[in-house]
C-alpha positions, 0 to 999 in steps of 0.5 A: 356245742361246747368242749368240757376243759379237763382239769389237772389232778395236781401241779407238781410236776410236768404231768399237767402241762404234757397231758392237760396243757396247762396254762398256769405260769409257774406250770409253763415256766417249769416245763420251759426249763425241763425243755431247755436242760433236755435240748442243752444235755441232747446236744452235749451228748449227756442226756440220760433220763433214765437209770437203774431200778435195781438199787431202787428196789433193794431200797423200798425192799429195805424201807419194808423190811423196817416197817414202812407200808408202801403208802408210806414210803409212796407218801414220803418220796412223793411217787404215785402208787403206780411208779411203786408197783411199776418197780417192786411187782412182777405180774402181767406187766414185767417189772421196770428195769430202768425208771427217771432220775428224778423219781429214783432220787426221790425214792432213795432219799427216804431214810431207812428208819423204823415206821411210828408204831401205831395201834394198827401196825403189824410187829413181830408175833413172838413174844406174844405167841410165846406168852400164850403158849406159856399160859397154855402150858400152865394149864389154862384153856383158851376158854378161860384165857379169853376174858382174862386176856380181853380177846376172843377165845377162837383168836387166841388159838390163832394168835397162839401160832402167830408169825405178826400181830398188831402192837394193840394185841401185842400189848393187850397180851403183855399186860394180861400176861404180867398178872395171870402168870402169878396166877394158879388155873385151879384158883380161878375157875380151871376145872382140873380136866381142863387144865390137864387138857391144856398141859397135854396140847402144850406137850404135844406142841412142844410149848414151853413155860414162863420159865424156861425164856431168858428173853420172851420177846427175842426170836433168837433166844432159845428156850432152856430145856434142862428141867425138862430134860432132868425131870424125864431123866429122872422118870423111874421106868415102868415095872411090870408085875407079873400076874402069877407072882403077885397071885402067890404073894396074895395067897400069902395074905400080902396086901396091894400096898405091900406087894406094891413096895416089894416089887417097886411098882404102883399100887394100881399095878397090883390090882390090875396083875390081880385081876389078870390072875383072876381071869386066867383062872376063870378062863 
């Protein structure tokens, strides 16, 4: 009967010697050097193999905020995924309060800088979200926007409210937006009723048009509501047309247009008032 010899997964640390009894000269030498250093420091009373994990945890959080993924941090620091998980996650097993000094130093040596952007990197979705909302504000429906942007309409409804998007999607929306914002929806096949529906959605959601943003990609930029406020302020108040008065003016031979001008209301308001007056007489 023979006994299978297990091979160590790597030879970068003391793991291969302690767990697999590795006989490589360089591994045995590294283990001997560690044992001698530990023996001396224990004798001097300076042996402190563990250190506080909180600074390392904060450093990992800063790296992730800069866009670095856990696998990337793991690769740069040359530590295992289990080590990272033990530091940052608090689940079935409590988070580590203390970790080895060499592990802490390797993680702290990773500089806090933005990760290189790839097409699949998830970035802030502010610019993408505002661009789609601005096009809907102009009267574009998701169904008509989809073919021009190269994105399925169902996905556009999600992107109009997304906080994070991929870099490829953000670039695709930005490229299409530069052209589409100069088009009139009616000239590119969007029916008038669909334009009205899109604008009503934008008004209900408090979305803004292209000219309301000084910097459409800046999350701290606030929309310019000046034009919208002025438009509301200049809107004429609704005028009630008294059916009896409209009936008297009609009997006097005045047309609906003349009555509307005299009362300061729309001609349709006069027509409705005439109808109410007729119904009152019939009753």
